[in-house]
N, C-alpha and C positions, 0 to 999 in steps of 0.2 A: 604475475597477475597483480594489478593495482588493488590496493586494499579497498578502495571505494569504486570499483568498476561497476558499470551498469548491470552486468551479470550478477555480481555479488550483492549489490544493494537490492535489486529487484528480487533475487532468489531468497535473500534473508527475510524480506518483508512478506513474500509469498508463503514461506514456511511459518513465520510468526502468525500470519492471519489464519492459517489452517490450524495451528496449535491452539490459538485462542478460541476458534470455533469448537474444537474438541472439548476444551475446558468448559465453554458455555453449554454445550450439549450435555456434558456430565453434570453440570449444575442443574440443568433443566430436568434431567433424569431423577436426581435426588429430590428436587422440589415436587415433581408430579407423580413419581412411582411410589417410593416409600413415604412420601409426604413428610419428610423430617425437617427440612429447612430450605429457605429460599436464599440463604447467604451466598451460595455458589452462583446463582443467577445474578445477584446484585454485584458481586465482586467481578466475576468473569464476564458478565455483560458489559460492565464499564471497561474492563481491559480490552475486550474484543472490539468495542466501539472505537477506542483510541487507536488500536492497531489497524482496524478497518480504514479509518481516515488516513492514517500514515501510509498504508498500502496504496490507497487511491491517489494521494499526492505524488508518491514515488512513481506510480504507473504513468501519470501524466508527464512527469519530467523525463522518464526513460522513453516513453513513446515519442515525445518530441525529439529528444536527442538521437535516438536510434532510427528515426525517420520511419516509424510505423505508419501504415495507412490509418485513416480515421477509424475504419471499422475494426482494425486490430487493436487500436487503443481502446475503443469502446468495449470490445470483447475482453480486454484485460481488466477493465473496470467492472464489467458485469460478472466476471469470475469471482469477485469478492462476495457476491450474494449467496450462491449455494455453498454449503459446507464443503471444504477441501478443493474446490474448483481452482483456487489460485495455484495449487500444486500442478494440476493438469495444464493450466495455461502456461505456467513457467516452463514445463517440459516441452510443450508445443512451441513456445517462443525459442527456447534453446535449440531444439531440433531443427528449426528453420533458419538458424543464424540470425535471429532477431535480437539477441543479447550479446553484444560485443564485450570484449575485455577492456575496451578503451572508449572514452567519451568522444563522440563525433562532432559536437557543436564547437564552432570557432567564432571569433569575433566577426569574421567576414562570411558567416553562414548565410544562405539565401533568404531565410525567413526570420521575422522578428522573434518568434518563440524560440528558435534555435539560438539566436544571439542572446536571448534572456537566459537560457540554460548555460551558455558559455559564461555569462556574467556571474551566475551562481557558482560555477565551477572555479572561476578565478578568485572569487571572494568566498571561499568555502566556510570560513568561520562565521561570517555574517549570514551565509546561506543556512547553516545548521541552526543558528538562532532563529532565523526567519521561519524555517521549516517547523521547529518546535513551537514557535508562536502560532503558526498557521494551524497546526494540529490541535493545540490547546484552544485556540479561538473557535475552530470548527466544532470541537468537542463541547465547548460552552454553548454554542448555538444549538447543537443537538440536544443538550440537557434542557435548554429552555423550551425546545419544541416538544420534549417528552419522549418516552420510550416508543419503539415501533408498535404499531397497532396489530 
């Protein structure tokens, strides 16, 4: 199995998103039930926000590469909203063969998004830096917009 297969990358981010949800929920419990501190919400809220954005970006790349229908890609993105739904969606996708061990995009792929994914895969070091920059940039935009209402 490739170290950075679509299955492994997507599965890792799906689990990370669920774990950060659990940490945020624990922080919310501490803030609102015993009313001792809101530090957990501040810290885990930020961590969850960053992982949420990372999961969404990976979902788009994997959906394009694995040739998911638009509604399955949308379902993968929506799964990031309810707690732990990324785990359910990852199991759903794996059970239906939607997460391959190999990247499918090639330079001669039929669509421009698939060719873009191929470009990212061929230039993986630059892609990782671009991915981190995108996550940080989108996190910065989210911080400017403020916390969810």
